[in-house]
PDB file as gemmi writes it, atoms N, CA and C in Angstrom:
CRYST1    1.000    1.000    1.000  90.00  90.00  90.00 P 1                      
ATOM      1  N   MET A   1     -19.761 -14.021  -1.894  1.00  0.00           N  
ATOM      2  CA  MET A   1     -18.770 -13.179  -1.350  1.00  0.00           C  
ATOM      3  C   MET A   1     -17.499 -13.075  -2.258  1.00  0.00           C  
ATOM      4  N   ALA A   2     -16.973 -11.966  -2.488  1.00  0.00           N  
ATOM      5  CA  ALA A   2     -15.803 -11.772  -3.324  1.00  0.00           C  
ATOM      6  C   ALA A   2     -14.602 -12.368  -2.641  1.00  0.00           C  
ATOM      7  N   LYS A   3     -13.702 -12.998  -3.522  1.00  0.00           N  
ATOM      8  CA  LYS A   3     -12.539 -13.576  -2.973  1.00  0.00           C  
ATOM      9  C   LYS A   3     -11.355 -12.500  -3.133  1.00  0.00           C  
ATOM     10  N   SER A   4     -10.350 -12.535  -2.313  1.00  0.00           N  
ATOM     11  CA  SER A   4      -9.313 -11.514  -2.375  1.00  0.00           C  
ATOM     12  C   SER A   4      -8.279 -12.127  -3.513  1.00  0.00           C  
ATOM     13  N   PHE A   5      -7.506 -11.149  -3.975  1.00  0.00           N  
ATOM     14  CA  PHE A   5      -6.540 -11.577  -5.054  1.00  0.00           C  
ATOM     15  C   PHE A   5      -5.621 -12.596  -4.499  1.00  0.00           C  
ATOM     16  N   ASP A   6      -5.135 -12.433  -3.247  1.00  0.00           N  
ATOM     17  CA  ASP A   6      -4.255 -13.495  -2.637  1.00  0.00           C  
ATOM     18  C   ASP A   6      -4.883 -14.807  -2.592  1.00  0.00           C  
ATOM     19  N   GLU A   7      -6.213 -14.884  -2.193  1.00  0.00           N  
ATOM     20  CA  GLU A   7      -6.878 -16.199  -2.258  1.00  0.00           C  
ATOM     21  C   GLU A   7      -6.863 -16.797  -3.683  1.00  0.00           C  
ATOM     22  N   LEU A   8      -7.203 -16.045  -4.564  1.00  0.00           N  
ATOM     23  CA  LEU A   8      -7.180 -16.472  -5.946  1.00  0.00           C  
ATOM     24  C   LEU A   8      -5.904 -17.046  -6.411  1.00  0.00           C  
ATOM     25  N   VAL A   9      -4.774 -16.255  -6.103  1.00  0.00           N  
ATOM     26  CA  VAL A   9      -3.427 -16.666  -6.471  1.00  0.00           C  
ATOM     27  C   VAL A   9      -3.079 -17.923  -5.853  1.00  0.00           C  
ATOM     28  N   ASN A  10      -3.415 -18.083  -4.546  1.00  0.00           N  
ATOM     29  CA  ASN A  10      -3.123 -19.265  -3.769  1.00  0.00           C  
ATOM     30  C   ASN A  10      -3.918 -20.558  -4.283  1.00  0.00           C  
ATOM     31  N   ARG A  11      -5.104 -20.257  -4.776  1.00  0.00           N  
ATOM     32  CA  ARG A  11      -5.903 -21.392  -5.332  1.00  0.00           C  
ATOM     33  C   ARG A  11      -5.413 -21.806  -6.769  1.00  0.00           C  
ATOM     34  N   THR A  12      -4.958 -20.917  -7.545  1.00  0.00           N  
ATOM     35  CA  THR A  12      -4.762 -21.091  -8.947  1.00  0.00           C  
ATOM     36  C   THR A  12      -3.262 -21.406  -9.364  1.00  0.00           C  
ATOM     37  N   THR A  13      -2.305 -21.168  -8.364  1.00  0.00           N  
ATOM     38  CA  THR A  13      -0.912 -21.356  -8.716  1.00  0.00           C  
ATOM     39  C   THR A  13      -0.206 -22.271  -7.731  1.00  0.00           C  
ATOM     40  N   SER A  14       0.851 -22.857  -8.194  1.00  0.00           N  
ATOM     41  CA  SER A  14       1.551 -23.772  -7.395  1.00  0.00           C  
ATOM     42  C   SER A  14       2.421 -23.012  -6.323  1.00  0.00           C  
ATOM     43  N   LYS A  15       2.760 -23.737  -5.296  1.00  0.00           N  
ATOM     44  CA  LYS A  15       3.673 -23.089  -4.264  1.00  0.00           C  
ATOM     45  C   LYS A  15       4.951 -22.657  -4.820  1.00  0.00           C  
ATOM     46  N   ARG A  16       5.607 -23.412  -5.753  1.00  0.00           N  
ATOM     47  CA  ARG A  16       6.813 -23.125  -6.504  1.00  0.00           C  
ATOM     48  C   ARG A  16       6.624 -21.845  -7.265  1.00  0.00           C  
ATOM     49  N   THR A  17       5.528 -21.685  -7.928  1.00  0.00           N  
ATOM     50  CA  THR A  17       5.245 -20.444  -8.761  1.00  0.00           C  
ATOM     51  C   THR A  17       5.215 -19.251  -7.852  1.00  0.00           C  
ATOM     52  N   ARG A  18       4.539 -19.404  -6.752  1.00  0.00           N  
ATOM     53  CA  ARG A  18       4.340 -18.299  -5.732  1.00  0.00           C  
ATOM     54  C   ARG A  18       5.672 -17.908  -5.176  1.00  0.00           C  
ATOM     55  N   GLU A  19       6.564 -18.876  -4.925  1.00  0.00           N  
ATOM     56  CA  GLU A  19       7.909 -18.616  -4.353  1.00  0.00           C  
ATOM     57  C   GLU A  19       8.747 -17.905  -5.352  1.00  0.00           C  
ATOM     58  N   ARG A  20       8.718 -18.325  -6.624  1.00  0.00           N  
ATOM     59  CA  ARG A  20       9.490 -17.701  -7.639  1.00  0.00           C  
ATOM     60  C   ARG A  20       9.003 -16.260  -7.825  1.00  0.00           C  
ATOM     61  N   ALA A  21       7.723 -15.974  -7.776  1.00  0.00           N  
ATOM     62  CA  ALA A  21       7.152 -14.575  -7.848  1.00  0.00           C  
ATOM     63  C   ALA A  21       7.557 -13.753  -6.763  1.00  0.00           C  
ATOM     64  N   ALA A  22       7.598 -14.282  -5.540  1.00  0.00           N  
ATOM     65  CA  ALA A  22       8.095 -13.575  -4.342  1.00  0.00           C  
ATOM     66  C   ALA A  22       9.542 -13.213  -4.443  1.00  0.00           C  
ATOM     67  N   MET A  23      10.406 -14.138  -4.926  1.00  0.00           N  
ATOM     68  CA  MET A  23      11.785 -13.852  -5.139  1.00  0.00           C  
ATOM     69  C   MET A  23      11.984 -12.750  -6.187  1.00  0.00           C  
ATOM     70  N   ARG A  24      11.266 -12.781  -7.268  1.00  0.00           N  
ATOM     71  CA  ARG A  24      11.445 -11.827  -8.338  1.00  0.00           C  
ATOM     72  C   ARG A  24      10.919 -10.418  -7.812  1.00  0.00           C  
ATOM     73  N   THR A  25       9.978 -10.405  -6.996  1.00  0.00           N  
ATOM     74  CA  THR A  25       9.429  -9.155  -6.453  1.00  0.00           C  
ATOM     75  C   THR A  25      10.503  -8.592  -5.571  1.00  0.00           C  
ATOM     76  N   LYS A  26      11.126  -9.460  -4.709  1.00  0.00           N  
ATOM     77  CA  LYS A  26      12.186  -8.936  -3.838  1.00  0.00           C  
ATOM     78  C   LYS A  26      13.421  -8.337  -4.672  1.00  0.00           C  
ATOM     79  N   GLU A  27      13.726  -8.995  -5.787  1.00  0.00           N  
ATOM     80  CA  GLU A  27      14.763  -8.526  -6.759  1.00  0.00           C  
ATOM     81  C   GLU A  27      14.425  -7.154  -7.229  1.00  0.00           C  
ATOM     82  N   LEU A  28      13.195  -7.039  -7.702  1.00  0.00           N  
ATOM     83  CA  LEU A  28      12.770  -5.780  -8.321  1.00  0.00           C  
ATOM     84  C   LEU A  28      12.792  -4.666  -7.334  1.00  0.00           C  
ATOM     85  N   LEU A  29      12.358  -4.933  -6.082  1.00  0.00           N  
ATOM     86  CA  LEU A  29      12.413  -3.874  -5.045  1.00  0.00           C  
ATOM     87  C   LEU A  29      13.757  -3.495  -4.705  1.00  0.00           C  
ATOM     88  N   GLY A  30      14.747  -4.393  -5.047  1.00  0.00           N  
ATOM     89  CA  GLY A  30      16.166  -4.037  -4.639  1.00  0.00           C  
ATOM     90  C   GLY A  30      16.784  -3.246  -5.797  1.00  0.00           C  
ATOM     91  N   GLU A  31      16.085  -2.938  -6.783  1.00  0.00           N  
ATOM     92  CA  GLU A  31      16.568  -2.195  -7.979  1.00  0.00           C  
ATOM     93  C   GLU A  31      15.855  -0.947  -8.241  1.00  0.00           C  
ATOM     94  N   LEU A  32      15.631  -0.176  -7.216  1.00  0.00           N  
ATOM     95  CA  LEU A  32      14.802   1.062  -7.379  1.00  0.00           C  
ATOM     96  C   LEU A  32      15.652   2.303  -7.613  1.00  0.00           C  
ATOM     97  N   LEU A  33      15.141   3.279  -8.344  1.00  0.00           N  
ATOM     98  CA  LEU A  33      15.756   4.526  -8.437  1.00  0.00           C  
ATOM     99  C   LEU A  33      15.567   5.330  -7.151  1.00  0.00           C  
ATOM    100  N   LEU A  34      16.430   6.356  -6.874  1.00  0.00           N  
ATOM    101  CA  LEU A  34      16.228   7.233  -5.678  1.00  0.00           C  
ATOM    102  C   LEU A  34      14.770   7.844  -5.652  1.00  0.00           C  
ATOM    103  N   SER A  35      14.320   8.290  -6.803  1.00  0.00           N  
ATOM    104  CA  SER A  35      13.032   8.883  -6.808  1.00  0.00           C  
ATOM    105  C   SER A  35      11.872   7.887  -6.389  1.00  0.00           C  
ATOM    106  N   GLU A  36      12.029   6.597  -6.824  1.00  0.00           N  
ATOM    107  CA  GLU A  36      11.112   5.569  -6.364  1.00  0.00           C  
ATOM    108  C   GLU A  36      11.241   5.262  -4.936  1.00  0.00           C  
ATOM    109  N   ILE A  37      12.410   5.201  -4.372  1.00  0.00           N  
ATOM    110  CA  ILE A  37      12.629   4.965  -3.000  1.00  0.00           C  
ATOM    111  C   ILE A  37      11.884   6.172  -2.234  1.00  0.00           C  
ATOM    112  N   ARG A  38      12.142   7.370  -2.632  1.00  0.00           N  
ATOM    113  CA  ARG A  38      11.511   8.576  -1.964  1.00  0.00           C  
ATOM    114  C   ARG A  38      10.069   8.414  -1.954  1.00  0.00           C  
ATOM    115  N   LYS A  39       9.475   8.068  -3.063  1.00  0.00           N  
ATOM    116  CA  LYS A  39       7.931   7.976  -3.198  1.00  0.00           C  
ATOM    117  C   LYS A  39       7.484   6.882  -2.288  1.00  0.00           C  
ATOM    118  N   LEU A  40       8.192   5.748  -2.188  1.00  0.00           N  
ATOM    119  CA  LEU A  40       7.816   4.593  -1.319  1.00  0.00           C  
ATOM    120  C   LEU A  40       7.935   4.999   0.173  1.00  0.00           C  
ATOM    121  N   ALA A  41       8.860   5.940   0.417  1.00  0.00           N  
ATOM    122  CA  ALA A  41       9.073   6.422   1.771  1.00  0.00           C  
ATOM    123  C   ALA A  41       7.915   7.446   2.144  1.00  0.00           C  
ATOM    124  N   GLY A  42       7.124   7.852   1.121  1.00  0.00           N  
ATOM    125  CA  GLY A  42       6.038   8.738   1.354  1.00  0.00           C  
ATOM    126  C   GLY A  42       6.516  10.187   1.515  1.00  0.00           C  
ATOM    127  N   LYS A  43       7.631  10.583   0.940  1.00  0.00           N  
ATOM    128  CA  LYS A  43       8.087  11.873   1.046  1.00  0.00           C  
ATOM    129  C   LYS A  43       8.144  12.614  -0.292  1.00  0.00           C  
ATOM    130  N   SER A  44       7.894  13.817  -0.326  1.00  0.00           N  
ATOM    131  CA  SER A  44       7.982  14.789  -1.578  1.00  0.00           C  
ATOM    132  C   SER A  44       9.453  15.209  -1.729  1.00  0.00           C  
ATOM    133  N   GLN A  45       9.712  15.607  -2.979  1.00  0.00           N  
ATOM    134  CA  GLN A  45      11.063  16.240  -3.196  1.00  0.00           C  
ATOM    135  C   GLN A  45      11.189  17.402  -2.260  1.00  0.00           C  
ATOM    136  N   ARG A  46      10.221  18.188  -2.136  1.00  0.00           N  
ATOM    137  CA  ARG A  46      10.288  19.435  -1.305  1.00  0.00           C  
ATOM    138  C   ARG A  46      10.658  19.025   0.103  1.00  0.00           C  
ATOM    139  N   GLU A  47      10.081  17.937   0.687  1.00  0.00           N  
ATOM    140  CA  GLU A  47      10.395  17.605   2.141  1.00  0.00           C  
ATOM    141  C   GLU A  47      11.787  17.076   2.226  1.00  0.00           C  
ATOM    142  N   VAL A  48      12.260  16.229   1.281  1.00  0.00           N  
ATOM    143  CA  VAL A  48      13.632  15.729   1.356  1.00  0.00           C  
ATOM    144  C   VAL A  48      14.604  16.891   1.140  1.00  0.00           C  
ATOM    145  N   ALA A  49      14.301  17.719   0.187  1.00  0.00           N  
ATOM    146  CA  ALA A  49      15.332  18.868  -0.036  1.00  0.00           C  
ATOM    147  C   ALA A  49      15.412  19.678   1.156  1.00  0.00           C  
ATOM    148  N   ALA A  50      14.289  19.967   1.872  1.00  0.00           N  
ATOM    149  CA  ALA A  50      14.334  20.811   3.123  1.00  0.00           C  
ATOM    150  C   ALA A  50      15.231  20.027   4.123  1.00  0.00           C  
ATOM    151  N   ALA A  51      15.101  18.791   4.250  1.00  0.00           N  
ATOM    152  CA  ALA A  51      15.904  18.013   5.286  1.00  0.00           C  
ATOM    153  C   ALA A  51      17.309  18.082   4.906  1.00  0.00           C  
ATOM    154  N   LEU A  52      17.646  18.132   3.644  1.00  0.00           N  
ATOM    155  CA  LEU A  52      19.076  18.233   3.145  1.00  0.00           C  
ATOM    156  C   LEU A  52      19.578  19.632   3.154  1.00  0.00           C  
ATOM    157  N   GLY A  53      18.749  20.610   3.259  1.00  0.00           N  
ATOM    158  CA  GLY A  53      19.166  22.044   3.150  1.00  0.00           C  
ATOM    159  C   GLY A  53      19.499  22.547   1.826  1.00  0.00           C  
ATOM    160  N   ILE A  54      18.739  21.942   0.849  1.00  0.00           N  
ATOM    161  CA  ILE A  54      18.863  22.320  -0.553  1.00  0.00           C  
ATOM    162  C   ILE A  54      17.518  22.641  -1.148  1.00  0.00           C  
ATOM    163  N   LYS A  55      17.501  23.201  -2.326  1.00  0.00           N  
ATOM    164  CA  LYS A  55      16.237  23.471  -2.982  1.00  0.00           C  
ATOM    165  C   LYS A  55      15.663  22.268  -3.756  1.00  0.00           C  
ATOM    166  N   GLN A  56      14.401  22.232  -3.916  1.00  0.00           N  
ATOM    167  CA  GLN A  56      13.788  21.065  -4.695  1.00  0.00           C  
ATOM    168  C   GLN A  56      14.394  20.833  -6.032  1.00  0.00           C  
ATOM    169  N   PRO A  57      14.580  21.912  -6.858  1.00  0.00           N  
ATOM    170  CA  PRO A  57      15.179  21.558  -8.232  1.00  0.00           C  
ATOM    171  C   PRO A  57      16.601  20.836  -8.172  1.00  0.00           C  
ATOM    172  N   SER A  58      17.311  21.225  -7.031  1.00  0.00           N  
ATOM    173  CA  SER A  58      18.665  20.536  -6.828  1.00  0.00           C  
ATOM    174  C   SER A  58      18.466  18.972  -6.518  1.00  0.00           C  
ATOM    175  N   LEU A  59      17.457  18.760  -5.718  1.00  0.00           N  
ATOM    176  CA  LEU A  59      17.115  17.331  -5.436  1.00  0.00           C  
ATOM    177  C   LEU A  59      16.697  16.587  -6.664  1.00  0.00           C  
ATOM    178  N   SER A  60      15.887  17.264  -7.405  1.00  0.00           N  
ATOM    179  CA  SER A  60      15.403  16.672  -8.729  1.00  0.00           C  
ATOM    180  C   SER A  60      16.616  16.296  -9.619  1.00  0.00           C  
ATOM    181  N   LYS A  61      17.618  17.183  -9.643  1.00  0.00           N  
ATOM    182  CA  LYS A  61      18.792  17.010 -10.478  1.00  0.00           C  
ATOM    183  C   LYS A  61      19.580  15.824  -9.949  1.00  0.00           C  
ATOM    184  N   LEU A  62      19.692  15.721  -8.560  1.00  0.00           N  
ATOM    185  CA  LEU A  62      20.451  14.664  -7.891  1.00  0.00           C  
ATOM    186  C   LEU A  62      19.778  13.321  -8.189  1.00  0.00           C  
ATOM    187  N   GLU A  63      18.479  13.277  -8.197  1.00  0.00           N  
ATOM    188  CA  GLU A  63      17.679  12.058  -8.333  1.00  0.00           C  
ATOM    189  C   GLU A  63      17.882  11.445  -9.744  1.00  0.00           C  
ATOM    190  N   SER A  64      18.162  12.387 -10.743  1.00  0.00           N  
ATOM    191  CA  SER A  64      18.297  11.911 -12.122  1.00  0.00           C  
ATOM    192  C   SER A  64      19.698  11.593 -12.535  1.00  0.00           C  
ATOM    193  N   GLN A  65      20.652  11.893 -11.661  1.00  0.00           N  
ATOM    194  CA  GLN A  65      22.087  11.632 -11.912  1.00  0.00           C  
ATOM    195  C   GLN A  65      22.320  10.118 -11.932  1.00  0.00           C  
ATOM    196  N   SER A  66      23.337   9.733 -12.712  1.00  0.00           N  
ATOM    197  CA  SER A  66      23.738   8.254 -12.694  1.00  0.00           C  
ATOM    198  C   SER A  66      24.985   8.158 -11.917  1.00  0.00           C  
ATOM    199  N   ASP A  67      25.539   9.200 -11.439  1.00  0.00           N  
ATOM    200  CA  ASP A  67      26.713   9.176 -10.588  1.00  0.00           C  
ATOM    201  C   ASP A  67      26.757  10.244  -9.559  1.00  0.00           C  
ATOM    202  N   MET A  68      27.169  10.002  -8.369  1.00  0.00           N  
ATOM    203  CA  MET A  68      27.244  10.999  -7.310  1.00  0.00           C  
ATOM    204  C   MET A  68      28.279  10.505  -6.276  1.00  0.00           C  
ATOM    205  N   GLN A  69      28.641  11.467  -5.386  1.00  0.00           N  
ATOM    206  CA  GLN A  69      29.527  11.160  -4.330  1.00  0.00           C  
ATOM    207  C   GLN A  69      28.874  10.228  -3.287  1.00  0.00           C  
ATOM    208  N   ILE A  70      29.545   9.382  -2.635  1.00  0.00           N  
ATOM    209  CA  ILE A  70      28.943   8.498  -1.638  1.00  0.00           C  
ATOM    210  C   ILE A  70      28.408   9.300  -0.489  1.00  0.00           C  
ATOM    211  N   SER A  71      29.036  10.324  -0.103  1.00  0.00           N  
ATOM    212  CA  SER A  71      28.579  11.202   0.972  1.00  0.00           C  
ATOM    213  C   SER A  71      27.190  11.871   0.565  1.00  0.00           C  
ATOM    214  N   THR A  72      26.993  12.285  -0.619  1.00  0.00           N  
ATOM    215  CA  THR A  72      25.753  12.803  -1.090  1.00  0.00           C  
ATOM    216  C   THR A  72      24.685  11.789  -1.001  1.00  0.00           C  
ATOM    217  N   LEU A  73      24.953  10.566  -1.523  1.00  0.00           N  
ATOM    218  CA  LEU A  73      23.964   9.535  -1.521  1.00  0.00           C  
ATOM    219  C   LEU A  73      23.613   9.052  -0.110  1.00  0.00           C  
ATOM    220  N   ARG A  74      24.611   9.099   0.803  1.00  0.00           N  
ATOM    221  CA  ARG A  74      24.363   8.719   2.249  1.00  0.00           C  
ATOM    222  C   ARG A  74      23.511   9.794   2.830  1.00  0.00           C  
ATOM    223  N   ARG A  75      23.632  11.039   2.561  1.00  0.00           N  
ATOM    224  CA  ARG A  75      22.772  12.092   3.105  1.00  0.00           C  
ATOM    225  C   ARG A  75      21.361  11.960   2.663  1.00  0.00           C  
ATOM    226  N   ILE A  76      21.191  11.663   1.414  1.00  0.00           N  
ATOM    227  CA  ILE A  76      19.873  11.401   0.789  1.00  0.00           C  
ATOM    228  C   ILE A  76      19.149  10.258   1.480  1.00  0.00           C  
ATOM    229  N   VAL A  77      19.889   9.127   1.555  1.00  0.00           N  
ATOM    230  CA  VAL A  77      19.324   7.909   2.142  1.00  0.00           C  
ATOM    231  C   VAL A  77      18.897   8.202   3.607  1.00  0.00           C  
ATOM    232  N   ALA A  78      19.755   8.899   4.335  1.00  0.00           N  
ATOM    233  CA  ALA A  78      19.423   9.278   5.745  1.00  0.00           C  
ATOM    234  C   ALA A  78      18.192  10.153   5.743  1.00  0.00           C  
ATOM    235  N   ALA A  79      17.986  11.102   4.867  1.00  0.00           N  
ATOM    236  CA  ALA A  79      16.831  12.013   4.899  1.00  0.00           C  
ATOM    237  C   ALA A  79      15.542  11.167   4.561  1.00  0.00           C  
ATOM    238  N   LEU A  80      15.724  10.057   3.885  1.00  0.00           N  
ATOM    239  CA  LEU A  80      14.592   9.128   3.674  1.00  0.00           C  
ATOM    240  C   LEU A  80      14.345   8.203   4.774  1.00  0.00           C  
ATOM    241  N   GLY A  81      15.187   8.168   5.787  1.00  0.00           N  
ATOM    242  CA  GLY A  81      14.976   7.409   6.973  1.00  0.00           C  
ATOM    243  C   GLY A  81      15.841   6.106   6.905  1.00  0.00           C  
ATOM    244  N   GLY A  82      16.785   6.061   6.033  1.00  0.00           N  
ATOM    245  CA  GLY A  82      17.602   4.776   5.838  1.00  0.00           C  
ATOM    246  C   GLY A  82      19.069   4.914   6.169  1.00  0.00           C  
ATOM    247  N   GLU A  83      19.756   3.866   6.004  1.00  0.00           N  
ATOM    248  CA  GLU A  83      21.208   3.886   6.122  1.00  0.00           C  
ATOM    249  C   GLU A  83      21.854   3.276   4.870  1.00  0.00           C  
ATOM    250  N   LEU A  84      23.048   3.820   4.573  1.00  0.00           N  
ATOM    251  CA  LEU A  84      23.682   3.339   3.310  1.00  0.00           C  
ATOM    252  C   LEU A  84      24.955   2.435   3.711  1.00  0.00           C  
ATOM    253  N   ASP A  85      24.989   1.250   3.100  1.00  0.00           N  
ATOM    254  CA  ASP A  85      26.101   0.394   3.309  1.00  0.00           C  
ATOM    255  C   ASP A  85      26.675   0.275   1.892  1.00  0.00           C  
ATOM    256  N   VAL A  86      28.012   0.312   1.825  1.00  0.00           N  
ATOM    257  CA  VAL A  86      28.739   0.119   0.506  1.00  0.00           C  
ATOM    258  C   VAL A  86      29.208  -1.280   0.537  1.00  0.00           C  
ATOM    259  N   ILE A  87      28.751  -2.078  -0.434  1.00  0.00           N  
ATOM    260  CA  ILE A  87      29.157  -3.533  -0.554  1.00  0.00           C  
ATOM    261  C   ILE A  87      29.829  -3.758  -1.827  1.00  0.00           C  
ATOM    262  N   ALA A  88      30.989  -4.492  -1.781  1.00  0.00           N  
ATOM    263  CA  ALA A  88      31.658  -4.879  -2.975  1.00  0.00           C  
ATOM    264  C   ALA A  88      31.470  -6.362  -3.128  1.00  0.00           C  
ATOM    265  N   ARG A  89      31.240  -6.938  -4.355  1.00  0.00           N  
ATOM    266  CA  ARG A  89      31.063  -8.260  -4.736  1.00  0.00           C  
ATOM    267  C   ARG A  89      32.359  -8.718  -5.455  1.00  0.00           C  
ATOM    268  N   PHE A  90      32.953  -9.790  -4.907  1.00  0.00           N  
ATOM    269  CA  PHE A  90      34.113 -10.428  -5.462  1.00  0.00           C  
ATOM    270  C   PHE A  90      33.867 -11.863  -5.776  1.00  0.00           C  
ATOM    271  N   PRO A  91      34.656 -12.484  -6.712  1.00  0.00           N  
ATOM    272  CA  PRO A  91      34.331 -13.890  -6.953  1.00  0.00           C  
ATOM    273  C   PRO A  91      34.372 -14.757  -5.683  1.00  0.00           C  
ATOM    274  N   LYS A  92      35.135 -14.431  -4.674  1.00  0.00           N  
ATOM    275  CA  LYS A  92      35.179 -15.136  -3.477  1.00  0.00           C  
ATOM    276  C   LYS A  92      34.171 -14.786  -2.370  1.00  0.00           C  
ATOM    277  N   GLY A  93      33.414 -13.724  -2.654  1.00  0.00           N  
ATOM    278  CA  GLY A  93      32.386 -13.334  -1.744  1.00  0.00           C  
ATOM    279  C   GLY A  93      32.129 -11.840  -1.687  1.00  0.00           C  
ATOM    280  N   ILE A  94      31.282 -11.400  -0.749  1.00  0.00           N  
ATOM    281  CA  ILE A  94      30.925 -10.060  -0.599  1.00  0.00           C  
ATOM    282  C   ILE A  94      31.647  -9.394   0.525  1.00  0.00           C  
ATOM    283  N   VAL A  95      32.026  -8.127   0.383  1.00  0.00           N  
ATOM    284  CA  VAL A  95      32.709  -7.351   1.457  1.00  0.00           C  
ATOM    285  C   VAL A  95      31.995  -6.022   1.701  1.00  0.00           C  
ATOM    286  N   ARG A  96      31.790  -5.714   2.962  1.00  0.00           N  
ATOM    287  CA  ARG A  96      31.169  -4.411   3.218  1.00  0.00           C  
ATOM    288  C   ARG A  96      32.367  -3.431   3.426  1.00  0.00           C  
ATOM    289  N   ILE A  97      32.373  -2.337   2.780  1.00  0.00           N  
ATOM    290  CA  ILE A  97      33.426  -1.289   2.812  1.00  0.00           C  
ATOM    291  C   ILE A  97      32.995  -0.247   3.796  1.00  0.00           C  
ATOM    292  N   ASP A  98      33.694  -0.039   4.880  1.00  0.00           N  
ATOM    293  CA  ASP A  98      33.316   1.004   5.835  1.00  0.00           C  
ATOM    294  C   ASP A  98      34.313   2.270   5.822  1.00  0.00           C  
ATOM    295  N   GLN A  99      35.137   2.298   4.841  1.00  0.00           N  
ATOM    296  CA  GLN A  99      35.998   3.441   4.654  1.00  0.00           C  
ATOM    297  C   GLN A  99      35.309   4.783   4.583  1.00  0.00           C  
ATOM    298  N   PHE A 100      34.024   4.817   4.044  1.00  0.00           N  
ATOM    299  CA  PHE A 100      33.290   6.025   3.820  1.00  0.00           C  
ATOM    300  C   PHE A 100      32.456   6.411   4.943  1.00  0.00           C  
ATOM    301  N   GLU A 101      32.528   5.679   6.092  1.00  0.00           N  
ATOM    302  CA  GLU A 101      31.632   5.992   7.166  1.00  0.00           C  
ATOM    303  C   GLU A 101      32.312   7.032   8.140  1.00  0.00           C  
ATOM    304  N   GLU A 102      31.600   7.773   8.837  1.00  0.00           N  
ATOM    305  CA  GLU A 102      32.084   8.807   9.779  1.00  0.00           C  
ATOM    306  C   GLU A 102      33.108   8.218  10.744  1.00  0.00           C  
ATOM    307  N   ARG A 103      32.827   7.027  11.240  1.00  0.00           N  
ATOM    308  CA  ARG A 103      33.718   6.440  12.246  1.00  0.00           C  
ATOM    309  C   ARG A 103      34.889   5.727  11.694  1.00  0.00           C  
ATOM    310  N   ALA A 104      35.097   5.729  10.335  1.00  0.00           N  
ATOM    311  CA  ALA A 104      36.225   5.096   9.671  1.00  0.00           C  
ATOM    312  C   ALA A 104      37.537   5.738  10.055  1.00  0.00           C  
ATOM    313  N   HIS A 105      38.576   5.126   9.761  1.00  0.00           N  
ATOM    314  CA  HIS A 105      39.946   5.607  10.054  1.00  0.00           C  
ATOM    315  C   HIS A 105      40.288   5.726  11.451  1.00  0.00           C  
ATOM    316  N   HIS A 106      39.944   4.696  12.195  1.00  0.00           N  
ATOM    317  CA  HIS A 106      40.357   4.723  13.661  1.00  0.00           C  
ATOM    318  C   HIS A 106      41.861   4.600  13.814  1.00  0.00           C  
ATOM    319  N   PRO A 107      42.479   5.499  14.657  1.00  0.00           N  
ATOM    320  CA  PRO A 107      43.876   5.256  14.908  1.00  0.00           C  
ATOM    321  C   PRO A 107      44.090   4.054  15.602  1.00  0.00           C  
ATOM    322  N   GLY A 108      45.273   3.364  15.142  1.00  0.00           N  
ATOM    323  CA  GLY A 108      45.655   2.125  15.721  1.00  0.00           C  
ATOM    324  C   GLY A 108      44.832   0.960  15.157  1.00  0.00           C  
ATOM    325  N   ARG A 109      44.047   1.065  14.133  1.00  0.00           N  
ATOM    326  CA  ARG A 109      43.252   0.040  13.584  1.00  0.00           C  
ATOM    327  C   ARG A 109      44.205  -0.901  12.792  1.00  0.00           C  
ATOM    328  N   ILE A 110      44.094  -2.118  13.043  1.00  0.00           N  
ATOM    329  CA  ILE A 110      44.985  -3.107  12.361  1.00  0.00           C  
ATOM    330  C   ILE A 110      44.329  -3.656  11.143  1.00  0.00           C  
ATOM    331  N   ALA A 111      44.932  -3.575   9.932  1.00  0.00           N  
ATOM    332  CA  ALA A 111      44.345  -4.159   8.740  1.00  0.00           C  
ATOM    333  C   ALA A 111      44.269  -5.569   8.847  1.00  0.00           C  
ATOM    334  N   PRO A 112      43.203  -6.266   8.432  1.00  0.00           N  
ATOM    335  CA  PRO A 112      43.143  -7.739   8.376  1.00  0.00           C  
ATOM    336  C   PRO A 112      44.135  -8.310   7.460  1.00  0.00           C  
ATOM    337  N   ALA A 113      44.661  -9.463   7.773  1.00  0.00           N  
ATOM    338  CA  ALA A 113      45.636 -10.154   6.942  1.00  0.00           C  
ATOM    339  C   ALA A 113      44.975 -10.817   5.700  1.00  0.00           C  
ATOM    340  N   GLU A 114      43.619 -11.034   5.893  1.00  0.00           N  
ATOM    341  CA  GLU A 114      42.947 -11.610   4.689  1.00  0.00           C  
ATOM    342  C   GLU A 114      41.623 -10.998   4.520  1.00  0.00           C  
ATOM    343  N   LEU A 115      40.973 -11.304   3.396  1.00  0.00           N  
ATOM    344  CA  LEU A 115      39.680 -10.740   3.124  1.00  0.00           C  
ATOM    345  C   LEU A 115      38.577 -11.289   4.006  1.00  0.00           C  
ATOM    346  N   HIS A 116      37.868 -10.461   4.760  1.00  0.00           N  
ATOM    347  CA  HIS A 116      36.781 -10.986   5.547  1.00  0.00           C  
ATOM    348  C   HIS A 116      35.425 -10.668   4.768  1.00  0.00           C  
ATOM    349  N   LEU A 117      34.703 -11.726   4.645  1.00  0.00           N  
ATOM    350  CA  LEU A 117      33.445 -11.661   3.832  1.00  0.00           C  
ATOM    351  C   LEU A 117      32.328 -11.401   4.680  1.00  0.00           C  
ATOM    352  N   VAL A 118      31.272 -10.674   4.109  1.00  0.00           N  
ATOM    353  CA  VAL A 118      30.110 -10.357   4.738  1.00  0.00           C  
ATOM    354  C   VAL A 118      29.167 -11.590   4.743  1.00  0.00           C  
TER     355      VAL A 118                                                      
END                                                                             
């Protein structure tokens, strides 16, 4: 009987090697282009463009841009079924920025006296 690839990997590699491979896989999945995310979501450019109310060539152009407005990126991510969080990394830690969210700028909101880390 044929063995699965996972069985072969488990039999021929150390636990440490498998853990390092899993960590690297997670890193690589965290570094995807918008077009790769769209494909993993199982959606075509035409489907996402329709959800955004734009034409397919316009989405193609957006997917190849290296810079875009946060609101545009948020709309694309939402059309793919996700949510966008803006995270800033500082030497003292990571901060989630909510200024760009629809619910931001609450009247009477008190600014924190110090940096709150995520």
